[in-house]
N, C-alpha and C positions, 0 to 999 in steps of 0.2 A: 955155541950151538945151545947149551943149556940156557943161556940167557935169553935166546930168541924164542926159545920153547915156553920160557916163564912169561915172556912178553905177550906171547900168542895167546896163553892159557888166562893171561890177565885181562887181554882184550876181550877175549871169547866171555870170561865171567862178567866183564863191564857191560858187554852186549846183552847177555842174559838178564842181568840186573835190570838194565834200561827196558828190556822187552817186559819183564815182570811189573816195573812200575807203570808201564804204559797200559798194559793188561789191566793192572789194579785201579788206575785212573779211570779207564773205559769202564770197567764194571761199575766203579763207584758213580760215574756220571750216568750210567744206565740205570743204577739203583734210584738215583736222584731224579732222574726223569720219571721212573716209574711212581716214585713217591709224589712227585708234582701232579701226575696225572690222577693218582687218588685223591690229593688234595683238592684238584680241579673238580672231579666228580663229587666230592663231599659239599664243596661250596655252592655247585649247581643245584645239587638236591635242597641244601639249605634256602637258595634263593626260590625254589619253587614252592617250599613248604611257606616261605613268608609271603610269597605272592598270594597263595591260597588262604593264609590267615589275614591277609589283606582284604581280599574279595569277602571273606566271610564277615569281617568286621564292618565293611562297607554296607553288606548287604543288611546285617543286623542294625546298623546305625538308619539305614534307609527305612527298614521296617518299624523300628521305634519312632522315628520322625513321623512317618505315615500316620501310625497309630496316635502319636500326640496330636497331629492334625486332625484326625478324626475325633479325637476326645475333646479337642477344643471347639470343634465345629458342633458336636452334639451338645457340649456345655452351652454353647451359645444359643442354639435353638432351645434347649430346655429352660435356660434361664432366662430368655425373651418372655416377659410375663404378657398377656393379652392387655391390650389398651383397655381404658376405661369405656370408650364408646362401644367397643365390640362386645364387652361384658354386659352393658346395659342398653343396648341398642334394642328397640322393640321387637325387631325380627331378628333373632339370634341366628336362625338357619341362613338368612341372606347374608349376614356378616360372616359366617363361615365359608360360604360358597362364593363371596365377592370376587376372590382372587381367581377362582376357577368356575365360571358360570356353566360350563358344559357339564360340571359334575352335578351341579345343582338341577340343571334340566333332567340330566338321565337318572338322577336318583330321586326325583319327586314326581312320579308318573300321576299322582291325583291332582297336583297343582296344574299341571299341563292340561288335563281335562278341563279344569275350571277356567283356564284362560280362553278355551273355546266358546 
């Protein structure tokens, strides 16, 4: 009888130990899952921040290139010196307005009167 009682107690203690191990494993895996979820959130935030930085850098680069294009374009128009013929042509005003005759006609009312 004593032996059976000891075996039953041992079995019960063994069951209890297994239950505790199982509970510990479950709680540690639950903790692990929670840690993983936190890590995932942190990584998602990092991804969003990096995407924002990428967009900001892209916009800065785009602005810088646009500005550089404008600067190059304005330098081209500024450094383009007038040709010898336009400087020394007898009618300087005509040379100025040669590319835009409508400006010449609208800007020179006295000449229009003379034409009639």
